[in-house]
C-alpha positions in Angstrom: -18.6 31.1 33.1 -16.9 29.6 30.0 -17.4 31.0 26.6 -18.3 28.8 23.6 -17.9 30.0 20.0 -20.6 28.9 17.6 -19.2 28.6 14.1 -20.8 28.3 10.7 -20.8 24.8 9.2 -21.5 26.2 5.7 -20.8 29.1 3.3 -23.9 31.2 2.8 -25.6 34.3 4.1 -27.3 35.3 7.3 -31.0 35.2 6.6 -32.5 35.9 10.0 -31.1 36.4 13.5 -33.4 34.9 16.2 -31.5 35.6 19.4 -29.8 38.8 20.7 -27.0 39.3 23.3 -28.4 38.8 26.8 -31.0 36.2 25.7 -31.0 32.9 27.6 -30.8 29.8 25.3 -31.2 26.1 25.8 -29.1 23.4 24.1 -30.2 23.2 20.4 -32.2 26.4 20.4 -32.0 28.2 17.1 -29.8 31.3 17.2 -30.1 32.3 13.6 -30.9 31.0 10.2 -28.5 30.8 7.3 -29.4 30.6 3.6 -27.3 28.6 1.2 -28.4 27.5 -2.3 -32.0 28.5 -1.5 -32.1 26.3 1.6 -32.6 27.6 5.1 -30.2 26.1 7.7 -30.7 26.8 11.4 -27.6 27.5 13.6 -28.2 25.8 16.9 -26.8 26.6 20.4 -24.4 23.8 21.3 -25.1 24.2 25.1 -27.4 26.0 27.4 -26.4 29.5 28.5 -26.6 33.2 27.6 -25.9 34.8 24.2 -22.8 37.0 24.9 -22.1 38.2 21.3 -23.6 38.0 17.8 -20.8 38.6 15.4 -22.8 38.8 12.2 -25.6 40.9 10.8 -28.6 39.9 8.7 -28.1 39.8 4.9 -24.3 39.4 5.2 -22.2 36.5 3.8 -20.5 34.0 6.0 -17.7 31.5 5.4 -17.5 28.0 6.7 -15.8 28.0 10.1 -16.6 31.7 10.7 -17.6 32.5 14.3 -21.2 33.6 14.3 -22.0 33.9 18.0 -20.5 33.4 21.4 -22.3 31.8 24.3 -21.6 32.0 28.0 -22.2 28.5 29.3 
């Protein structure tokens, strides 16, 4: 299986993590929700597969381009 890194497209903070390692996901399923400037932005799976890693925790800041999760596809 290949591994795909899911990166943040914005600077903000992790509001809610929706998926955990081991969870199966479909393409465009929401993995987590980021908050930036009082807006909620979903982070979507870019392919179907299994969540291998979640590299952030709720209520922590993230930078644009930071790896948030890794999928096995």
